[in-house]
C-alpha positions in Angstrom: 147.5 93.1 86.4 147.2 95.0 83.1 143.9 96.2 81.8 142.6 95.0 78.5 141.5 97.7 76.0 139.6 96.9 72.7 140.1 99.1 69.7 137.8 98.9 66.7 138.8 101.3 63.9 136.4 102.4 61.1 137.7 102.1 57.6 136.8 105.6 56.7 136.0 108.5 59.1 134.9 112.0 57.9 136.2 114.9 60.1 135.6 118.6 59.9 138.0 119.8 62.5 141.7 120.1 62.0 142.5 118.4 65.3 141.7 114.7 65.0 141.5 112.5 68.1 141.5 108.7 68.4 137.9 108.6 69.8 136.7 110.0 66.4 138.2 107.1 64.4 136.3 104.2 65.9 135.1 102.5 69.1 137.3 102.1 72.2 136.3 100.1 75.3 138.1 99.3 78.5 136.8 98.2 81.9 138.8 101.1 83.4 136.9 104.1 82.1 139.7 106.5 83.1 142.1 104.7 80.7 139.4 104.6 78.1 138.9 108.4 78.3 142.6 109.0 78.1 142.9 106.9 74.9 139.9 108.6 73.3 141.6 111.9 73.9 144.9 111.0 72.1 145.6 113.4 69.3 146.2 111.5 66.1 147.1 114.4 63.9 146.8 118.1 63.3 145.7 118.8 59.8 147.4 121.9 58.3 145.7 121.9 54.9 142.6 124.0 54.3 141.5 121.8 51.4 139.8 118.5 51.2 142.4 115.8 51.9 142.5 112.1 52.8 145.0 110.6 55.2 145.8 107.0 55.9 146.7 106.0 59.5 148.0 102.6 60.5 146.6 100.9 63.6 150.3 100.3 64.6 150.9 104.0 64.9 147.8 104.3 67.1 148.8 101.4 69.3 152.2 103.0 69.8 150.6 106.2 70.9 148.3 104.4 73.3 151.1 102.4 74.8 153.2 105.5 75.4 150.3 107.0 77.4 149.2 103.8 79.2 152.0 101.3 79.5 150.1 98.8 81.6 147.4 98.3 79.0 146.9 95.3 76.7 145.5 96.6 73.4 143.4 94.3 71.2 142.6 95.6 67.7 139.4 94.0 66.4 138.7 96.5 63.6 140.4 97.7 60.5 144.2 97.6 60.3 144.3 101.0 58.4 142.0 103.9 58.8 141.3 106.7 56.3 140.8 110.2 57.7 138.6 112.2 55.2 139.0 115.8 56.0 136.1 117.9 54.8 136.4 121.6 55.8 133.2 123.4 56.7 131.8 125.2 53.7 129.2 127.9 53.8 125.8 126.5 52.5 125.0 127.7 48.9 121.4 126.6 48.4 121.1 128.1 44.9 124.2 126.3 43.7 122.9 123.0 45.3 119.6 123.4 43.5 121.4 124.0 40.2 123.5 120.9 40.6 120.5 118.8 41.6 118.5 120.0 38.6 121.5 119.3 36.3 121.8 115.7 37.7 118.1 115.1 37.4 118.1 116.4 33.8 121.0 114.2 32.8 119.5 111.2 34.5 116.1 111.7 32.9 117.2 112.4 29.3 120.0 109.8 29.6 117.6 107.1 30.7 115.1 108.1 28.0 117.7 107.8 25.4 118.9 104.4 26.7 115.4 103.1 26.7 114.7 104.3 23.1 118.0 102.8 21.8 117.1 99.5 23.5 113.7 99.5 22.0 115.2 100.3 18.6 117.9 97.6 18.8 115.3 95.1 20.0 112.8 96.2 17.3 110.1 96.3 20.0 107.6 98.0 17.8 107.7 95.4 15.1 107.5 92.6 17.7 104.4 94.2 19.2 102.9 94.4 15.7 103.7 90.7 15.0 102.2 89.6 18.3 99.0 91.7 17.8 98.6 90.3 14.2 99.1 86.7 15.4 96.6 87.1 18.3 94.0 89.3 16.7 94.3 88.1 13.1 94.5 91.7 11.7 97.3 94.2 11.4 97.2 97.0 14.0 96.1 100.4 13.0 98.0 102.8 15.3 99.0 102.2 18.9 97.6 99.1 20.6 97.0 97.8 24.1 100.5 96.3 24.0 102.3 99.7 23.7 100.0 101.2 26.4 100.7 98.4 28.9 104.4 98.4 28.0 104.7 102.2 28.6 102.9 101.9 32.0 104.7 98.8 33.1 108.2 100.1 32.3 108.3 102.9 35.0 106.5 100.7 37.5 109.1 97.9 36.9 111.9 100.4 37.4 110.5 101.7 40.7 109.9 98.1 41.9 113.4 97.1 40.9 115.1 100.1 42.7 112.8 99.5 45.7 112.7 103.2 46.6 110.4 106.1 45.7 110.3 109.1 48.0 110.0 107.8 51.6 108.2 104.6 50.6 110.0 101.3 50.1 108.8 97.8 49.5 111.4 96.4 52.0 114.3 97.5 54.2 116.9 96.0 51.8 119.4 98.5 50.3 118.6 99.6 46.7 120.9 98.5 43.8 122.3 102.0 43.7 123.1 101.9 47.4 124.8 98.6 46.9 126.9 99.8 44.0 127.8 103.0 45.9 129.0 101.1 48.9 131.0 98.7 46.6 132.6 101.7 44.9 133.3 103.4 48.3 135.0 100.2 49.6 137.1 99.9 46.4 138.2 103.5 46.7 139.2 103.0 50.4 141.1 99.9 49.6 143.0 101.6 46.7 143.9 104.6 48.9 145.3 102.3 51.6 147.3 100.2 49.1 148.6 103.3 47.4 149.7 104.7 50.8 151.5 101.4 51.6 153.3 101.5 48.2 154.4 105.1 48.6 155.8 104.3 52.0 157.7 101.3 50.6 159.0 103.2 47.6 157.0 101.3 45.0 155.6 103.4 42.2 153.1 101.8 39.8 152.0 105.0 38.1 
């Protein structure tokens, strides 16, 4: 009677070593732990490049390797049909350069957001709208900044923090922030494109 082995591949796996083994690419389970250990130790590839590279591996290639090692095993794939191996070589930490990049991103985000808010206020003519509201409610024209501008200026950053649901280590809920959702969506789209491009290259289809 053959043993049943379950293979659940991750869509994307980041590795730092040049020798990549099957156990790094997802989860493997079998009642026979000896077979499970053998399959986890199967070498998938030996990366020769010293630069960052991404490789696409089909689950069919992995099943072929597993069956050659363990002929009496029934393999059930319950994960991804293709796996991306993201090779990231170990780089010496450069704290000064990391701080420079962080400061640059913070500066761009701060001034870019400020410019976007100012252009929005200008396009929406917010200052004149506040003047009109103040005149209609109070019966007199405003003389300088009013309570409306003050509350608007305070409420704007508070609203941004509440919307993004994340400030330092504090969060209103455990739900992912809008930025995290968009980053995961972008990552999924990139992975799907890499897999599709790999399939087109293998079939000889060129859309570039």
